[in-house]
PyMOL commands that place a pseudoatom at each C-alpha (Angstrom):
pseudoatom trace, name=CA, resn=MET, resi=1, chain=A, elem=C, hetatm=0, pos=[-59.735, 21.083, -43.009]
pseudoatom trace, name=CA, resn=ALA, resi=2, chain=A, elem=C, hetatm=0, pos=[-57.505, 21.112, -45.517]
pseudoatom trace, name=CA, resn=SER, resi=3, chain=A, elem=C, hetatm=0, pos=[-55.002, 23.100, -46.262]
pseudoatom trace, name=CA, resn=THR, resi=4, chain=A, elem=C, hetatm=0, pos=[-54.990, 24.616, -50.276]
pseudoatom trace, name=CA, resn=LYS, resi=5, chain=A, elem=C, hetatm=0, pos=[-51.761, 23.783, -51.416]
pseudoatom trace, name=CA, resn=TYR, resi=6, chain=A, elem=C, hetatm=0, pos=[-50.969, 26.841, -53.903]
pseudoatom trace, name=CA, resn=THR, resi=7, chain=A, elem=C, hetatm=0, pos=[-48.503, 26.793, -57.375]
pseudoatom trace, name=CA, resn=SER, resi=8, chain=A, elem=C, hetatm=0, pos=[-46.144, 29.521, -56.698]
pseudoatom trace, name=CA, resn=SER, resi=9, chain=A, elem=C, hetatm=0, pos=[-48.479, 31.545, -59.674]
pseudoatom trace, name=CA, resn=GLU, resi=10, chain=A, elem=C, hetatm=0, pos=[-51.794, 31.672, -57.269]
pseudoatom trace, name=CA, resn=GLU, resi=11, chain=A, elem=C, hetatm=0, pos=[-49.040, 32.697, -53.810]
pseudoatom trace, name=CA, resn=ASN, resi=12, chain=A, elem=C, hetatm=0, pos=[-48.834, 35.844, -56.277]
pseudoatom trace, name=CA, resn=LEU, resi=13, chain=A, elem=C, hetatm=0, pos=[-52.409, 36.041, -56.463]
pseudoatom trace, name=CA, resn=ASN, resi=14, chain=A, elem=C, hetatm=0, pos=[-52.355, 36.296, -52.996]
pseudoatom trace, name=CA, resn=GLN, resi=15, chain=A, elem=C, hetatm=0, pos=[-49.904, 38.860, -52.494]
pseudoatom trace, name=CA, resn=ILE, resi=16, chain=A, elem=C, hetatm=0, pos=[-51.340, 41.495, -54.945]
pseudoatom trace, name=CA, resn=ILE, resi=17, chain=A, elem=C, hetatm=0, pos=[-54.950, 40.289, -52.575]
pseudoatom trace, name=CA, resn=ALA, resi=18, chain=A, elem=C, hetatm=0, pos=[-52.755, 40.959, -49.504]
pseudoatom trace, name=CA, resn=VAL, resi=19, chain=A, elem=C, hetatm=0, pos=[-51.962, 44.277, -50.182]
pseudoatom trace, name=CA, resn=PHE, resi=20, chain=A, elem=C, hetatm=0, pos=[-55.307, 45.276, -51.715]
pseudoatom trace, name=CA, resn=HIS, resi=21, chain=A, elem=C, hetatm=0, pos=[-56.660, 44.300, -48.038]
pseudoatom trace, name=CA, resn=GLU, resi=22, chain=A, elem=C, hetatm=0, pos=[-54.064, 46.732, -46.130]
pseudoatom trace, name=CA, resn=TYR, resi=23, chain=A, elem=C, hetatm=0, pos=[-54.404, 49.162, -48.109]
pseudoatom trace, name=CA, resn=SER, resi=24, chain=A, elem=C, hetatm=0, pos=[-58.662, 48.867, -48.776]
pseudoatom trace, name=CA, resn=HIS, resi=25, chain=A, elem=C, hetatm=0, pos=[-58.711, 48.670, -44.442]
pseudoatom trace, name=CA, resn=LYS, resi=26, chain=A, elem=C, hetatm=0, pos=[-57.711, 51.860, -43.601]
pseudoatom trace, name=CA, resn=SER, resi=27, chain=A, elem=C, hetatm=0, pos=[-60.667, 53.246, -44.756]
pseudoatom trace, name=CA, resn=GLU, resi=28, chain=A, elem=C, hetatm=0, pos=[-65.018, 53.121, -43.927]
pseudoatom trace, name=CA, resn=GLU, resi=29, chain=A, elem=C, hetatm=0, pos=[-65.231, 50.799, -46.914]
pseudoatom trace, name=CA, resn=GLU, resi=30, chain=A, elem=C, hetatm=0, pos=[-62.930, 48.256, -45.495]
pseudoatom trace, name=CA, resn=ASP, resi=31, chain=A, elem=C, hetatm=0, pos=[-62.999, 45.888, -49.380]
pseudoatom trace, name=CA, resn=ALA, resi=32, chain=A, elem=C, hetatm=0, pos=[-62.219, 48.926, -51.317]
pseudoatom trace, name=CA, resn=LEU, resi=33, chain=A, elem=C, hetatm=0, pos=[-60.009, 51.524, -51.594]
pseudoatom trace, name=CA, resn=GLU, resi=34, chain=A, elem=C, hetatm=0, pos=[-60.703, 55.064, -51.961]
pseudoatom trace, name=CA, resn=PHE, resi=35, chain=A, elem=C, hetatm=0, pos=[-58.494, 57.740, -53.673]
pseudoatom trace, name=CA, resn=SER, resi=36, chain=A, elem=C, hetatm=0, pos=[-55.302, 58.666, -51.029]
pseudoatom trace, name=CA, resn=GLU, resi=37, chain=A, elem=C, hetatm=0, pos=[-55.463, 54.566, -50.666]
pseudoatom trace, name=CA, resn=LEU, resi=38, chain=A, elem=C, hetatm=0, pos=[-54.363, 53.733, -54.272]
pseudoatom trace, name=CA, resn=LYS, resi=39, chain=A, elem=C, hetatm=0, pos=[-52.233, 57.031, -54.144]
pseudoatom trace, name=CA, resn=GLY, resi=40, chain=A, elem=C, hetatm=0, pos=[-50.623, 55.397, -51.511]
pseudoatom trace, name=CA, resn=LEU, resi=41, chain=A, elem=C, hetatm=0, pos=[-50.182, 51.448, -52.699]
pseudoatom trace, name=CA, resn=ILE, resi=42, chain=A, elem=C, hetatm=0, pos=[-49.200, 52.975, -55.490]
pseudoatom trace, name=CA, resn=SER, resi=43, chain=A, elem=C, hetatm=0, pos=[-45.898, 55.228, -54.219]
pseudoatom trace, name=CA, resn=LYS, resi=44, chain=A, elem=C, hetatm=0, pos=[-45.061, 52.636, -51.981]
pseudoatom trace, name=CA, resn=GLU, resi=45, chain=A, elem=C, hetatm=0, pos=[-45.736, 48.858, -53.549]
pseudoatom trace, name=CA, resn=ALA, resi=46, chain=A, elem=C, hetatm=0, pos=[-45.261, 50.160, -56.988]
pseudoatom trace, name=CA, resn=PRO, resi=47, chain=A, elem=C, hetatm=0, pos=[-42.226, 53.212, -56.883]
pseudoatom trace, name=CA, resn=GLY, resi=48, chain=A, elem=C, hetatm=0, pos=[-41.290, 52.259, -60.996]
pseudoatom trace, name=CA, resn=PHE, resi=49, chain=A, elem=C, hetatm=0, pos=[-45.247, 52.108, -62.160]
pseudoatom trace, name=CA, resn=THR, resi=50, chain=A, elem=C, hetatm=0, pos=[-45.483, 55.917, -60.308]
pseudoatom trace, name=CA, resn=GLU, resi=51, chain=A, elem=C, hetatm=0, pos=[-41.955, 57.137, -61.972]
pseudoatom trace, name=CA, resn=HIS, resi=52, chain=A, elem=C, hetatm=0, pos=[-43.511, 55.910, -65.449]
pseudoatom trace, name=CA, resn=LEU, resi=53, chain=A, elem=C, hetatm=0, pos=[-46.883, 57.616, -64.936]
pseudoatom trace, name=CA, resn=LYS, resi=54, chain=A, elem=C, hetatm=0, pos=[-44.640, 61.079, -63.831]
pseudoatom trace, name=CA, resn=LYS, resi=55, chain=A, elem=C, hetatm=0, pos=[-42.653, 60.561, -67.484]
pseudoatom trace, name=CA, resn=GLU, resi=56, chain=A, elem=C, hetatm=0, pos=[-46.272, 59.791, -68.909]
pseudoatom trace, name=CA, resn=ASN, resi=57, chain=A, elem=C, hetatm=0, pos=[-47.559, 62.887, -67.465]
pseudoatom trace, name=CA, resn=ILE, resi=58, chain=A, elem=C, hetatm=0, pos=[-50.135, 60.654, -65.880]
pseudoatom trace, name=CA, resn=SER, resi=59, chain=A, elem=C, hetatm=0, pos=[-52.148, 61.082, -62.398]
pseudoatom trace, name=CA, resn=VAL, resi=60, chain=A, elem=C, hetatm=0, pos=[-52.611, 58.981, -60.405]
pseudoatom trace, name=CA, resn=GLU, resi=61, chain=A, elem=C, hetatm=0, pos=[-56.585, 60.967, -59.655]
pseudoatom trace, name=CA, resn=SER, resi=62, chain=A, elem=C, hetatm=0, pos=[-56.903, 59.704, -63.759]
pseudoatom trace, name=CA, resn=VAL, resi=63, chain=A, elem=C, hetatm=0, pos=[-55.923, 55.641, -63.252]
pseudoatom trace, name=CA, resn=PHE, resi=64, chain=A, elem=C, hetatm=0, pos=[-58.077, 55.705, -60.279]
pseudoatom trace, name=CA, resn=LYS, resi=65, chain=A, elem=C, hetatm=0, pos=[-61.124, 57.945, -61.854]
pseudoatom trace, name=CA, resn=LYS, resi=66, chain=A, elem=C, hetatm=0, pos=[-60.724, 55.601, -65.249]
pseudoatom trace, name=CA, resn=ALA, resi=67, chain=A, elem=C, hetatm=0, pos=[-60.650, 52.332, -63.362]
pseudoatom trace, name=CA, resn=ASP, resi=68, chain=A, elem=C, hetatm=0, pos=[-63.895, 53.186, -60.541]
pseudoatom trace, name=CA, resn=LEU, resi=69, chain=A, elem=C, hetatm=0, pos=[-66.301, 51.937, -63.506]
pseudoatom trace, name=CA, resn=ASP, resi=70, chain=A, elem=C, hetatm=0, pos=[-69.401, 52.602, -61.310]
pseudoatom trace, name=CA, resn=ARG, resi=71, chain=A, elem=C, hetatm=0, pos=[-67.667, 56.375, -60.329]
pseudoatom trace, name=CA, resn=ASP, resi=72, chain=A, elem=C, hetatm=0, pos=[-68.754, 55.212, -56.555]
pseudoatom trace, name=CA, resn=GLY, resi=73, chain=A, elem=C, hetatm=0, pos=[-65.699, 56.859, -55.647]
pseudoatom trace, name=CA, resn=HIS, resi=74, chain=A, elem=C, hetatm=0, pos=[-64.610, 53.671, -53.611]
pseudoatom trace, name=CA, resn=MET, resi=75, chain=A, elem=C, hetatm=0, pos=[-62.587, 50.860, -56.253]
pseudoatom trace, name=CA, resn=PHE, resi=76, chain=A, elem=C, hetatm=0, pos=[-63.108, 47.642, -55.410]
pseudoatom trace, name=CA, resn=PHE, resi=77, chain=A, elem=C, hetatm=0, pos=[-61.190, 44.942, -56.352]
pseudoatom trace, name=CA, resn=PRO, resi=78, chain=A, elem=C, hetatm=0, pos=[-62.556, 44.163, -59.652]
pseudoatom trace, name=CA, resn=GLU, resi=79, chain=A, elem=C, hetatm=0, pos=[-62.047, 47.943, -60.791]
pseudoatom trace, name=CA, resn=PHE, resi=80, chain=A, elem=C, hetatm=0, pos=[-58.355, 47.518, -58.760]
pseudoatom trace, name=CA, resn=LEU, resi=81, chain=A, elem=C, hetatm=0, pos=[-58.079, 44.779, -61.360]
pseudoatom trace, name=CA, resn=LEU, resi=82, chain=A, elem=C, hetatm=0, pos=[-57.826, 47.629, -64.471]
pseudoatom trace, name=CA, resn=VAL, resi=83, chain=A, elem=C, hetatm=0, pos=[-55.390, 49.519, -62.675]
pseudoatom trace, name=CA, resn=LEU, resi=84, chain=A, elem=C, hetatm=0, pos=[-53.302, 45.524, -61.607]
pseudoatom trace, name=CA, resn=SER, resi=85, chain=A, elem=C, hetatm=0, pos=[-53.278, 45.735, -65.694]
pseudoatom trace, name=CA, resn=LEU, resi=86, chain=A, elem=C, hetatm=0, pos=[-51.657, 48.605, -66.006]
pseudoatom trace, name=CA, resn=MET, resi=87, chain=A, elem=C, hetatm=0, pos=[-49.019, 47.814, -64.126]
pseudoatom trace, name=CA, resn=GLY, resi=88, chain=A, elem=C, hetatm=0, pos=[-48.190, 44.814, -65.428]
pseudoatom trace, name=CA, resn=ILE, resi=89, chain=A, elem=C, hetatm=0, pos=[-48.272, 45.807, -68.996]
pseudoatom trace, name=CA, resn=GLU, resi=90, chain=A, elem=C, hetatm=0, pos=[-45.321, 48.764, -67.513]
pseudoatom trace, name=CA, resn=ILE, resi=91, chain=A, elem=C, hetatm=0, pos=[-43.760, 46.572, -65.801]
pseudoatom trace, name=CA, resn=HIS, resi=92, chain=A, elem=C, hetatm=0, pos=[-43.762, 43.738, -68.586]
pseudoatom trace, name=CA, resn=ASN, resi=93, chain=A, elem=C, hetatm=0, pos=[-42.673, 46.696, -71.281]
pseudoatom trace, name=CA, resn=LYS, resi=94, chain=A, elem=C, hetatm=0, pos=[-39.841, 47.139, -68.903]
pseudoatom trace, name=CA, resn=TYR, resi=95, chain=A, elem=C, hetatm=0, pos=[-39.128, 43.356, -68.599]
pseudoatom trace, name=CA, resn=HIS, resi=96, chain=A, elem=C, hetatm=0, pos=[-38.298, 43.355, -72.315]
pseudoatom trace, name=CA, resn=GLU, resi=97, chain=A, elem=C, hetatm=0, pos=[-36.491, 46.676, -72.384]
pseudoatom trace, name=CA, resn=ASP, resi=98, chain=A, elem=C, hetatm=0, pos=[-33.948, 45.347, -69.900]
pseudoatom trace, name=CA, resn=ASN, resi=99, chain=A, elem=C, hetatm=0, pos=[-34.263, 41.624, -70.691]
pseudoatom trace, name=CA, resn=GLY, resi=100, chain=A, elem=C, hetatm=0, pos=[-34.721, 42.352, -75.113]
pseudoatom trace, name=CA, resn=PRO, resi=101, chain=A, elem=C, hetatm=0, pos=[-37.521, 40.862, -77.182]
pseudoatom trace, name=CA, resn=GLU, resi=102, chain=A, elem=C, hetatm=0, pos=[-37.702, 36.777, -75.841]
pseudoatom trace, name=CA, resn=GLY, resi=103, chain=A, elem=C, hetatm=0, pos=[-35.985, 37.823, -72.143]
pseudoatom trace, name=CA, resn=PRO, resi=104, chain=A, elem=C, hetatm=0, pos=[-32.524, 36.926, -70.584]
pseudoatom trace, name=CA, resn=ASP, resi=105, chain=A, elem=C, hetatm=0, pos=[-32.115, 33.208, -72.887]
pseudoatom trace, name=CA, resn=GLY, resi=106, chain=A, elem=C, hetatm=0, pos=[-33.453, 34.272, -75.603]
pseudoatom trace, name=CA, resn=PRO, resi=107, chain=A, elem=C, hetatm=0, pos=[-31.982, 34.349, -78.636]
pseudoatom trace, name=CA, resn=GLU, resi=108, chain=A, elem=C, hetatm=0, pos=[-30.708, 37.268, -80.088]
pseudoatom trace, name=CA, resn=GLY, resi=109, chain=A, elem=C, hetatm=0, pos=[-30.732, 39.065, -83.322]
pseudoatom trace, name=CA, resn=HIS, resi=110, chain=A, elem=C, hetatm=0, pos=[-32.986, 36.377, -85.168]
pseudoatom trace, name=CA, resn=GLY, resi=111, chain=A, elem=C, hetatm=0, pos=[-35.304, 38.864, -86.338]
pseudoatom trace, name=CA, resn=HIS, resi=112, chain=A, elem=C, hetatm=0, pos=[-37.640, 38.629, -83.987]
pseudoatom trace, name=CA, resn=THR, resi=113, chain=A, elem=C, hetatm=0, pos=[-40.704, 41.064, -83.285]
pseudoatom trace, name=CA, resn=HIS, resi=114, chain=A, elem=C, hetatm=0, pos=[-42.580, 41.657, -80.570]
pseudoatom trace, name=CA, resn=ARG, resi=115, chain=A, elem=C, hetatm=0, pos=[-45.233, 44.055, -80.806]
pseudoatom trace, name=CA, resn=HIS, resi=116, chain=A, elem=C, hetatm=0, pos=[-48.148, 45.709, -78.456]
pseudoatom trace, name=CA, resn=HIS, resi=117, chain=A, elem=C, hetatm=0, pos=[-51.040, 47.207, -79.100]
pseudoatom trace, name=CA, resn=HIS, resi=118, chain=A, elem=C, hetatm=0, pos=[-52.185, 49.009, -76.378]
for i in range(1, 118): cmd.bond("trace and resi %d" % i, "trace and resi %d" % (i + 1))
show_as sticks, trace
zoom trace
């Protein structure tokens, strides 16, 4: 059987999946996160997001409740993608905060606005 060749972007997604599984396998429901597992994952794997939540006075519990769409107390991977999108938005905003609206290689001062509708 031939092995799958992934692009670097696909490999990055595989890393995210591996981290999800690392934390989800700690409980009885092997392919879902419980609240304590999500809290540990965010704390250890996304400290910048943890700081953002604290700064905005948002609890990990409220994030879990919003993402647990079926309210079963378990966060399966599709639900985790909602949390991941919040992380992505914060990392994206931080990137522009650190590098300007067009990133480290973009021209400065030409009137470009970078708007987000969140």
